[in-house]
Structure formats: C-alpha cells, structure tokens
N, CA, C and O atoms as a Maestro MAE file, in Angstrom:
{
 s_m_m2io_version
 :::
 2.0.0
}

f_m_ct {
 s_m_title
 :::
 protein
 m_atom[264] {
  # First column is atom index #
  i_m_mmod_type
  r_m_x_coord
  r_m_y_coord
  r_m_z_coord
  i_m_residue_number
  s_m_chain_name
  s_m_pdb_residue_name
  s_m_pdb_atom_name
  i_m_atomic_number
  :::
  1 25 192.973 144.917 104.893 1 A "MET " " N  " 7
  2 3 191.681 145.482 105.231 1 A "MET " " CA " 6
  3 2 191.247 145.129 106.654 1 A "MET " " C  " 6
  4 15 190.459 145.851 107.265 1 A "MET " " O  " 8
  5 25 191.751 144.046 107.163 2 A "GLN " " N  " 7
  6 3 191.354 143.634 108.499 2 A "GLN " " CA " 6
  7 2 191.738 144.692 109.535 2 A "GLN " " C  " 6
  8 15 190.986 144.928 110.481 2 A "GLN " " O  " 8
  9 25 192.886 145.325 109.371 3 A "SER " " N  " 7
  10 3 193.297 146.360 110.315 3 A "SER " " CA " 6
  11 2 192.360 147.565 110.238 3 A "SER " " C  " 6
  12 15 192.107 148.217 111.251 3 A "SER " " O  " 8
  13 25 191.844 147.864 109.047 4 A "GLU " " N  " 7
  14 3 190.885 148.961 108.905 4 A "GLU " " CA " 6
  15 2 189.601 148.650 109.680 4 A "GLU " " C  " 6
  16 15 189.037 149.528 110.332 4 A "GLU " " O  " 8
  17 25 189.154 147.421 109.607 5 A "GLU " " N  " 7
  18 3 187.970 146.998 110.356 5 A "GLU " " CA " 6
  19 2 188.209 147.134 111.852 5 A "GLU " " C  " 6
  20 15 187.348 147.609 112.593 5 A "GLU " " O  " 8
  21 25 189.390 146.710 112.282 6 A "LEU " " N  " 7
  22 3 189.721 146.811 113.703 6 A "LEU " " CA " 6
  23 2 189.786 148.264 114.156 6 A "LEU " " C  " 6
  24 15 189.361 148.594 115.263 6 A "LEU " " O  " 8
  25 25 190.318 149.130 113.299 7 A "MET " " N  " 7
  26 3 190.371 150.556 113.637 7 A "MET " " CA " 6
  27 2 188.965 151.130 113.772 7 A "MET " " C  " 6
  28 15 188.705 151.909 114.689 7 A "MET " " O  " 8
  29 25 188.058 150.761 112.879 8 A "MET " " N  " 7
  30 3 186.676 151.242 112.963 8 A "MET " " CA " 6
  31 2 186.014 150.733 114.230 8 A "MET " " C  " 6
  32 15 185.288 151.470 114.896 8 A "MET " " O  " 8
  33 25 186.262 149.474 114.564 9 A "GLN " " N  " 7
  34 3 185.694 148.914 115.784 9 A "GLN " " CA " 6
  35 2 186.240 149.635 117.008 9 A "GLN " " C  " 6
  36 15 185.490 149.934 117.938 9 A "GLN " " O  " 8
  37 25 187.540 149.917 117.015 10 A "GLN " " N  " 7
  38 3 188.147 150.628 118.138 10 A "GLN " " CA " 6
  39 2 187.571 152.027 118.273 10 A "GLN " " C  " 6
  40 15 187.264 152.470 119.380 10 A "GLN " " O  " 8
  41 25 187.423 152.725 117.152 11 A "ARG " " N  " 7
  42 3 186.826 154.060 117.195 11 A "ARG " " CA " 6
  43 2 185.385 154.001 117.685 11 A "ARG " " C  " 6
  44 15 184.933 154.897 118.398 11 A "ARG " " O  " 8
  45 25 184.663 152.947 117.306 12 A "ALA " " N  " 7
  46 3 183.286 152.777 117.774 12 A "ALA " " CA " 6
  47 2 183.249 152.592 119.282 12 A "ALA " " C  " 6
  48 15 182.409 153.180 119.963 12 A "ALA " " O  " 8
  49 25 184.151 151.781 119.802 13 A "VAL " " N  " 7
  50 3 184.214 151.553 121.251 13 A "VAL " " CA " 6
  51 2 184.565 152.851 121.970 13 A "VAL " " C  " 6
  52 15 183.983 153.163 123.009 13 A "VAL " " O  " 8
  53 25 185.508 153.602 121.424 14 A "GLU " " N  " 7
  54 3 185.886 154.874 122.034 14 A "GLU " " CA " 6
  55 2 184.715 155.852 122.056 14 A "GLU " " C  " 6
  56 15 184.511 156.554 123.047 14 A "GLU " " O  " 8
  57 25 183.952 155.899 120.979 15 A "ALA " " N  " 7
  58 3 182.779 156.777 120.929 15 A "ALA " " CA " 6
  59 2 181.745 156.339 121.957 15 A "ALA " " C  " 6
  60 15 181.105 157.176 122.595 15 A "ALA " " O  " 8
  61 25 181.581 155.045 122.118 16 A "LEU " " N  " 7
  62 3 180.638 154.529 123.105 16 A "LEU " " CA " 6
  63 2 181.099 154.857 124.523 16 A "LEU " " C  " 6
  64 15 180.286 155.224 125.371 16 A "LEU " " O  " 8
  65 25 182.385 154.728 124.780 17 A "GLU " " N  " 7
  66 3 182.928 155.065 126.095 17 A "GLU " " CA " 6
  67 2 182.747 156.549 126.389 17 A "GLU " " C  " 6
  68 15 182.389 156.923 127.506 17 A "GLU " " O  " 8
  69 25 182.992 157.393 125.397 18 A "GLU " " N  " 7
  70 3 182.807 158.833 125.558 18 A "GLU " " CA " 6
  71 2 181.341 159.146 125.848 18 A "GLU " " C  " 6
  72 15 181.033 159.991 126.690 18 A "GLU " " O  " 8
  73 25 180.463 158.477 125.162 19 A "SER " " N  " 7
  74 3 179.036 158.657 125.386 19 A "SER " " CA " 6
  75 2 178.654 158.288 126.811 19 A "SER " " C  " 6
  76 15 177.885 158.996 127.461 19 A "SER " " O  " 8
  77 25 179.190 157.192 127.282 20 A "THR " " N  " 7
  78 3 178.892 156.746 128.643 20 A "THR " " CA " 6
  79 2 179.385 157.765 129.666 20 A "THR " " C  " 6
  80 15 178.676 158.079 130.622 20 A "THR " " O  " 8
  81 25 180.598 158.282 129.469 21 A "ARG " " N  " 7
  82 3 181.126 159.305 130.384 21 A "ARG " " CA " 6
  83 2 180.240 160.545 130.367 21 A "ARG " " C  " 6
  84 15 179.942 161.112 131.418 21 A "ARG " " O  " 8
  85 25 179.823 160.963 129.187 22 A "SER " " N  " 7
  86 3 178.957 162.144 129.082 22 A "SER " " CA " 6
  87 2 177.643 161.919 129.813 22 A "SER " " C  " 6
  88 15 177.148 162.818 130.494 22 A "SER " " O  " 8
  89 25 177.078 160.731 129.677 23 A "LEU " " N  " 7
  90 3 175.817 160.436 130.363 23 A "LEU " " CA " 6
  91 2 175.995 160.404 131.876 23 A "LEU " " C  " 6
  92 15 175.106 160.832 132.612 23 A "LEU " " O  " 8
  93 25 177.124 159.906 132.343 24 A "GLU " " N  " 7
  94 3 177.382 159.887 133.791 24 A "GLU " " CA " 6
  95 2 177.478 161.307 134.340 24 A "GLU " " C  " 6
  96 15 176.918 161.608 135.394 24 A "GLU " " O  " 8
  97 25 178.186 162.176 133.626 25 A "VAL " " N  " 7
  98 3 178.297 163.568 134.055 25 A "VAL " " CA " 6
  99 2 176.938 164.259 133.957 25 A "VAL " " C  " 6
  100 15 176.567 165.030 134.843 25 A "VAL " " O  " 8
  101 25 176.204 163.990 132.897 26 A "ALA " " N  " 7
  102 3 174.870 164.576 132.739 26 A "ALA " " CA " 6
  103 2 173.968 164.181 133.902 26 A "ALA " " C  " 6
  104 15 173.202 165.003 134.405 26 A "ALA " " O  " 8
  105 25 174.058 162.936 134.322 27 A "ASP " " N  " 7
  106 3 173.263 162.477 135.463 27 A "ASP " " CA " 6
  107 2 173.628 163.248 136.728 27 A "ASP " " C  " 6
  108 15 172.749 163.654 137.488 27 A "ASP " " O  " 8
  109 25 174.912 163.446 136.948 28 A "GLN " " N  " 7
  110 3 175.355 164.205 138.127 28 A "GLN " " CA " 6
  111 2 174.856 165.651 138.066 28 A "GLN " " C  " 6
  112 15 174.394 166.204 139.064 28 A "GLN " " O  " 8
  113 25 174.958 166.249 136.882 29 A "LEU " " N  " 7
  114 3 174.483 167.628 136.727 29 A "LEU " " CA " 6
  115 2 172.974 167.727 136.943 29 A "LEU " " C  " 6
  116 15 172.487 168.677 137.555 29 A "LEU " " O  " 8
  117 25 172.258 166.758 136.446 30 A "PHE " " N  " 7
  118 3 170.805 166.736 136.620 30 A "PHE " " CA " 6
  119 2 170.448 166.669 138.101 30 A "PHE " " C  " 6
  120 15 169.533 167.351 138.564 30 A "PHE " " O  " 8
  121 25 171.188 165.835 138.839 31 A "ARG " " N  " 7
  122 3 170.916 165.665 140.274 31 A "ARG " " CA " 6
  123 2 171.132 166.949 141.071 31 A "ARG " " C  " 6
  124 15 170.469 167.173 142.084 31 A "ARG " " O  " 8
  125 25 172.065 167.798 140.613 32 A "VAL " " N  " 7
  126 3 172.311 169.046 141.337 32 A "VAL " " CA " 6
  127 2 171.529 170.223 140.756 32 A "VAL " " C  " 6
  128 15 171.681 171.361 141.199 32 A "VAL " " O  " 8
  129 25 170.696 169.934 139.765 33 A "GLY " " N  " 7
  130 3 169.807 170.965 139.243 33 A "GLY " " CA " 6
  131 2 170.316 171.741 138.048 33 A "GLY " " C  " 6
  132 15 169.685 172.719 137.647 33 A "GLY " " O  " 8
  133 25 171.429 171.343 137.465 34 A "ASN " " N  " 7
  134 3 171.952 172.033 136.286 34 A "ASN " " CA " 6
  135 2 171.372 171.360 135.037 34 A "ASN " " C  " 6
  136 15 172.065 170.651 134.308 34 A "ASN " " O  " 8
  137 25 170.096 171.605 134.822 35 A "TYR " " N  " 7
  138 3 169.349 170.905 133.778 35 A "TYR " " CA " 6
  139 2 169.817 171.250 132.364 35 A "TYR " " C  " 6
  140 15 169.881 170.377 131.498 35 A "TYR " " O  " 8
  141 25 170.136 172.498 132.136 36 A "ARG " " N  " 7
  142 3 170.530 172.925 130.792 36 A "ARG " " CA " 6
  143 2 171.812 172.204 130.356 36 A "ARG " " C  " 6
  144 15 171.879 171.672 129.248 36 A "ARG " " O  " 8
  145 25 172.819 172.186 131.220 37 A "GLU " " N  " 7
  146 3 174.072 171.515 130.877 37 A "GLU " " CA " 6
  147 2 173.872 170.003 130.802 37 A "GLU " " C  " 6
  148 15 174.490 169.337 129.971 37 A "GLU " " O  " 8
  149 25 173.022 169.465 131.656 38 A "ALA " " N  " 7
  150 3 172.726 168.031 131.616 38 A "ALA " " CA " 6
  151 2 172.096 167.657 130.279 38 A "ALA " " C  " 6
  152 15 172.445 166.635 129.689 38 A "ALA " " O  " 8
  153 25 171.187 168.468 129.811 39 A "GLU " " N  " 7
  154 3 170.550 168.210 128.519 39 A "GLU " " CA " 6
  155 2 171.559 168.307 127.375 39 A "GLU " " C  " 6
  156 15 171.519 167.508 126.439 39 A "GLU " " O  " 8
  157 25 172.465 169.288 127.451 40 A "ARG " " N  " 7
  158 3 173.477 169.444 126.410 40 A "ARG " " CA " 6
  159 2 174.378 168.205 126.341 40 A "ARG " " C  " 6
  160 15 174.669 167.700 125.257 40 A "ARG " " O  " 8
  161 25 174.808 167.729 127.496 41 A "LEU " " N  " 7
  162 3 175.648 166.535 127.527 41 A "LEU " " CA " 6
  163 2 174.889 165.290 127.085 41 A "LEU " " C  " 6
  164 15 175.452 164.414 126.428 41 A "LEU " " O  " 8
  165 25 173.629 165.213 127.441 42 A "ARG " " N  " 7
  166 3 172.808 164.080 126.995 42 A "ARG " " CA " 6
  167 2 172.726 164.058 125.471 42 A "ARG " " C  " 6
  168 15 172.850 163.004 124.848 42 A "ARG " " O  " 8
  169 25 172.516 165.223 124.885 43 A "ASP " " N  " 7
  170 3 172.449 165.308 123.422 43 A "ASP " " CA " 6
  171 2 173.788 164.950 122.787 43 A "ASP " " C  " 6
  172 15 173.836 164.273 121.760 43 A "ASP " " O  " 8
  173 25 174.864 165.406 123.399 44 A "GLU " " N  " 7
  174 3 176.198 165.070 122.911 44 A "GLU " " CA " 6
  175 2 176.424 163.550 122.977 44 A "GLU " " C  " 6
  176 15 176.997 162.960 122.061 44 A "GLU " " O  " 8
  177 25 175.970 162.938 124.059 45 A "ALA " " N  " 7
  178 3 176.109 161.486 124.218 45 A "ALA " " CA " 6
  179 2 175.320 160.752 123.142 45 A "ALA " " C  " 6
  180 15 175.783 159.739 122.619 45 A "ALA " " O  " 8
  181 25 174.158 161.242 122.813 46 A "ARG " " N  " 7
  182 3 173.362 160.619 121.749 46 A "ARG " " CA " 6
  183 2 174.115 160.643 120.421 46 A "ARG " " C  " 6
  184 15 174.118 159.661 119.679 46 A "ARG " " O  " 8
  185 25 174.749 161.775 120.133 47 A "GLU " " N  " 7
  186 3 175.516 161.883 118.887 47 A "GLU " " CA " 6
  187 2 176.684 160.897 118.888 47 A "GLU " " C  " 6
  188 15 176.971 160.272 117.867 47 A "GLU " " O  " 8
  189 25 177.351 160.760 120.022 48 A "GLN " " N  " 7
  190 3 178.466 159.820 120.111 48 A "GLN " " CA " 6
  191 2 177.984 158.386 119.896 48 A "GLN " " C  " 6
  192 15 178.666 157.585 119.256 48 A "GLN " " O  " 8
  193 25 176.827 158.073 120.425 49 A "ARG " " N  " 7
  194 3 176.285 156.724 120.222 49 A "ARG " " CA " 6
  195 2 175.920 156.486 118.764 49 A "ARG " " C  " 6
  196 15 176.101 155.383 118.249 49 A "ARG " " O  " 8
  197 25 175.410 157.510 118.102 50 A "LYS " " N  " 7
  198 3 175.116 157.372 116.670 50 A "LYS " " CA " 6
  199 2 176.397 157.095 115.889 50 A "LYS " " C  " 6
  200 15 176.416 156.259 114.986 50 A "LYS " " O  " 8
  201 25 177.460 157.802 116.244 51 A "ILE " " N  " 7
  202 3 178.752 157.585 115.590 51 A "ILE " " CA " 6
  203 2 179.215 156.161 115.825 51 A "ILE " " C  " 6
  204 15 179.691 155.498 114.903 51 A "ILE " " O  " 8
  205 25 179.079 155.689 117.050 52 A "SER " " N  " 7
  206 3 179.493 154.330 117.397 52 A "SER " " CA " 6
  207 2 178.737 153.291 116.572 52 A "SER " " C  " 6
  208 15 179.335 152.357 116.037 52 A "SER " " O  " 8
  209 25 177.444 153.457 116.475 53 A "VAL " " N  " 7
  210 3 176.620 152.516 115.709 53 A "VAL " " CA " 6
  211 2 177.011 152.542 114.243 53 A "VAL " " C  " 6
  212 15 177.110 151.492 113.608 53 A "VAL " " O  " 8
  213 25 177.236 153.734 113.698 54 A "ARG " " N  " 7
  214 3 177.617 153.859 112.292 54 A "ARG " " CA " 6
  215 2 178.959 153.180 112.025 54 A "ARG " " C  " 6
  216 15 179.113 152.479 111.025 54 A "ARG " " O  " 8
  217 25 179.922 153.385 112.910 55 A "LEU " " N  " 7
  218 3 181.240 152.772 112.729 55 A "LEU " " CA " 6
  219 2 181.174 151.253 112.818 55 A "LEU " " C  " 6
  220 15 181.811 150.551 112.033 55 A "LEU " " O  " 8
  221 25 180.408 150.752 113.772 56 A "LEU " " N  " 7
  222 3 180.261 149.296 113.885 56 A "LEU " " CA " 6
  223 2 179.576 148.723 112.658 56 A "LEU " " C  " 6
  224 15 179.949 147.657 112.167 56 A "LEU " " O  " 8
  225 25 178.580 149.431 112.171 57 A "SER " " N  " 7
  226 3 177.888 148.986 110.972 57 A "SER " " CA " 6
  227 2 178.838 148.946 109.777 57 A "SER " " C  " 6
  228 15 178.820 147.996 108.994 57 A "SER " " O  " 8
  229 25 179.651 149.958 109.645 58 A "GLN " " N  " 7
  230 3 180.623 150.002 108.547 58 A "GLN " " CA " 6
  231 2 181.632 148.863 108.672 58 A "GLN " " C  " 6
  232 15 181.989 148.230 107.678 58 A "GLN " " O  " 8
  233 25 182.088 148.606 109.892 59 A "ALA " " N  " 7
  234 3 183.063 147.537 110.096 59 A "ALA " " CA " 6
  235 2 182.447 146.195 109.750 59 A "ALA " " C  " 6
  236 15 183.104 145.368 109.117 59 A "ALA " " O  " 8
  237 25 181.212 145.956 110.144 60 A "LEU " " N  " 7
  238 3 180.540 144.688 109.829 60 A "LEU " " CA " 6
  239 2 180.299 144.566 108.343 60 A "LEU " " C  " 6
  240 15 180.488 143.494 107.768 60 A "LEU " " O  " 8
  241 25 179.883 145.651 107.712 61 A "HIS " " N  " 7
  242 3 179.647 145.649 106.271 61 A "HIS " " CA " 6
  243 2 180.939 145.352 105.515 61 A "HIS " " C  " 6
  244 15 180.949 144.585 104.552 61 A "HIS " " O  " 8
  245 25 182.002 145.959 105.959 62 A "SER " " N  " 7
  246 3 183.311 145.724 105.337 62 A "SER " " CA " 6
  247 2 183.752 144.288 105.515 62 A "SER " " C  " 6
  248 15 184.314 143.686 104.600 62 A "SER " " O  " 8
  249 25 183.500 143.740 106.683 63 A "LYS " " N  " 7
  250 3 183.883 142.356 106.975 63 A "LYS " " CA " 6
  251 2 183.103 141.377 106.106 63 A "LYS " " C  " 6
  252 15 183.660 140.399 105.608 63 A "LYS " " O  " 8
  253 25 181.817 141.644 105.926 64 A "ARG " " N  " 7
  254 3 180.978 140.751 105.118 64 A "ARG " " CA " 6
  255 2 181.323 140.819 103.642 64 A "ARG " " C  " 6
  256 15 181.096 139.871 102.891 64 A "ARG " " O  " 8
  257 25 181.883 141.970 103.234 65 A "GLY " " N  " 7
  258 3 182.251 142.164 101.842 65 A "GLY " " CA " 6
  259 2 183.445 141.337 101.421 65 A "GLY " " C  " 6
  260 15 183.724 141.207 100.229 65 A "GLY " " O  " 8
  261 25 184.160 140.771 102.394 66 A "HIS " " N  " 7
  262 3 185.345 139.971 102.053 66 A "HIS " " CA " 6
  263 2 185.033 138.524 101.912 66 A "HIS " " C  " 6
  264 15 185.924 137.724 101.628 66 A "HIS " " O  " 8
  :::
 }
 m_bond[263] {
  # First column is bond index #
  i_m_from
  i_m_to
  i_m_order
  :::
  1 1 2 1
  2 2 3 1
  3 3 4 2
  4 3 5 1
  5 5 6 1
  6 6 7 1
  7 7 8 2
  8 7 9 1
  9 9 10 1
  10 10 11 1
  11 11 12 2
  12 11 13 1
  13 13 14 1
  14 14 15 1
  15 15 16 2
  16 15 17 1
  17 17 18 1
  18 18 19 1
  19 19 20 2
  20 19 21 1
  21 21 22 1
  22 22 23 1
  23 23 24 2
  24 23 25 1
  25 25 26 1
  26 26 27 1
  27 27 28 2
  28 27 29 1
  29 29 30 1
  30 30 31 1
  31 31 32 2
  32 31 33 1
  33 33 34 1
  34 34 35 1
  35 35 36 2
  36 35 37 1
  37 37 38 1
  38 38 39 1
  39 39 40 2
  40 39 41 1
  41 41 42 1
  42 42 43 1
  43 43 44 2
  44 43 45 1
  45 45 46 1
  46 46 47 1
  47 47 48 2
  48 47 49 1
  49 49 50 1
  50 50 51 1
  51 51 52 2
  52 51 53 1
  53 53 54 1
  54 54 55 1
  55 55 56 2
  56 55 57 1
  57 57 58 1
  58 58 59 1
  59 59 60 2
  60 59 61 1
  61 61 62 1
  62 62 63 1
  63 63 64 2
  64 63 65 1
  65 65 66 1
  66 66 67 1
  67 67 68 2
  68 67 69 1
  69 69 70 1
  70 70 71 1
  71 71 72 2
  72 71 73 1
  73 73 74 1
  74 74 75 1
  75 75 76 2
  76 75 77 1
  77 77 78 1
  78 78 79 1
  79 79 80 2
  80 79 81 1
  81 81 82 1
  82 82 83 1
  83 83 84 2
  84 83 85 1
  85 85 86 1
  86 86 87 1
  87 87 88 2
  88 87 89 1
  89 89 90 1
  90 90 91 1
  91 91 92 2
  92 91 93 1
  93 93 94 1
  94 94 95 1
  95 95 96 2
  96 95 97 1
  97 97 98 1
  98 98 99 1
  99 99 100 2
  100 99 101 1
  101 101 102 1
  102 102 103 1
  103 103 104 2
  104 103 105 1
  105 105 106 1
  106 106 107 1
  107 107 108 2
  108 107 109 1
  109 109 110 1
  110 110 111 1
  111 111 112 2
  112 111 113 1
  113 113 114 1
  114 114 115 1
  115 115 116 2
  116 115 117 1
  117 117 118 1
  118 118 119 1
  119 119 120 2
  120 119 121 1
  121 121 122 1
  122 122 123 1
  123 123 124 2
  124 123 125 1
  125 125 126 1
  126 126 127 1
  127 127 128 2
  128 127 129 1
  129 129 130 1
  130 130 131 1
  131 131 132 2
  132 131 133 1
  133 133 134 1
  134 134 135 1
  135 135 136 2
  136 135 137 1
  137 137 138 1
  138 138 139 1
  139 139 140 2
  140 139 141 1
  141 141 142 1
  142 142 143 1
  143 143 144 2
  144 143 145 1
  145 145 146 1
  146 146 147 1
  147 147 148 2
  148 147 149 1
  149 149 150 1
  150 150 151 1
  151 151 152 2
  152 151 153 1
  153 153 154 1
  154 154 155 1
  155 155 156 2
  156 155 157 1
  157 157 158 1
  158 158 159 1
  159 159 160 2
  160 159 161 1
  161 161 162 1
  162 162 163 1
  163 163 164 2
  164 163 165 1
  165 165 166 1
  166 166 167 1
  167 167 168 2
  168 167 169 1
  169 169 170 1
  170 170 171 1
  171 171 172 2
  172 171 173 1
  173 173 174 1
  174 174 175 1
  175 175 176 2
  176 175 177 1
  177 177 178 1
  178 178 179 1
  179 179 180 2
  180 179 181 1
  181 181 182 1
  182 182 183 1
  183 183 184 2
  184 183 185 1
  185 185 186 1
  186 186 187 1
  187 187 188 2
  188 187 189 1
  189 189 190 1
  190 190 191 1
  191 191 192 2
  192 191 193 1
  193 193 194 1
  194 194 195 1
  195 195 196 2
  196 195 197 1
  197 197 198 1
  198 198 199 1
  199 199 200 2
  200 199 201 1
  201 201 202 1
  202 202 203 1
  203 203 204 2
  204 203 205 1
  205 205 206 1
  206 206 207 1
  207 207 208 2
  208 207 209 1
  209 209 210 1
  210 210 211 1
  211 211 212 2
  212 211 213 1
  213 213 214 1
  214 214 215 1
  215 215 216 2
  216 215 217 1
  217 217 218 1
  218 218 219 1
  219 219 220 2
  220 219 221 1
  221 221 222 1
  222 222 223 1
  223 223 224 2
  224 223 225 1
  225 225 226 1
  226 226 227 1
  227 227 228 2
  228 227 229 1
  229 229 230 1
  230 230 231 1
  231 231 232 2
  232 231 233 1
  233 233 234 1
  234 234 235 1
  235 235 236 2
  236 235 237 1
  237 237 238 1
  238 238 239 1
  239 239 240 2
  240 239 241 1
  241 241 242 1
  242 242 243 1
  243 243 244 2
  244 243 245 1
  245 245 246 1
  246 246 247 1
  247 247 248 2
  248 247 249 1
  249 249 250 1
  250 250 251 1
  251 251 252 2
  252 251 253 1
  253 253 254 1
  254 254 255 1
  255 255 256 2
  256 255 257 1
  257 257 258 1
  258 258 259 1
  259 259 260 2
  260 259 261 1
  261 261 262 1
  262 262 263 1
  263 263 264 2
  :::
 }
}
C-alpha cells in the first residue's frame, strides 16, 4: 500500500505543477490583454489544485489507516 500512497502523492505534485504552469501562462496572457483565455486557464488551474488537494488528502488518509 505504501507505493499506492506514493503514487497519489506524485500525482498530486504533478497536478500542482500543472496548475502553476497554467497560472504562469494565464498571467502572461492577462498582461497582453487576452483576458478570456487568461480566465479560462485560471479556472483550469483551480481545478488542478483541487485535484492535488484531494489526492494529498487521500494519501494522508490512507497512510493514517495503516
């Protein structure tokens, strides 16, 4: 089960990294006036962060269950 926890943690980190990249691009788009696409990427980043939090929570819950 420990490897499953590590996989969830890794997926959480990947989702967080993807979110960060999306926010960086959204910031660049916002600066050049492409507000609609910036907002879309911002929303996408929020979803990725939610996924990251959920995966970390599951990994911690699984760890405590042992």
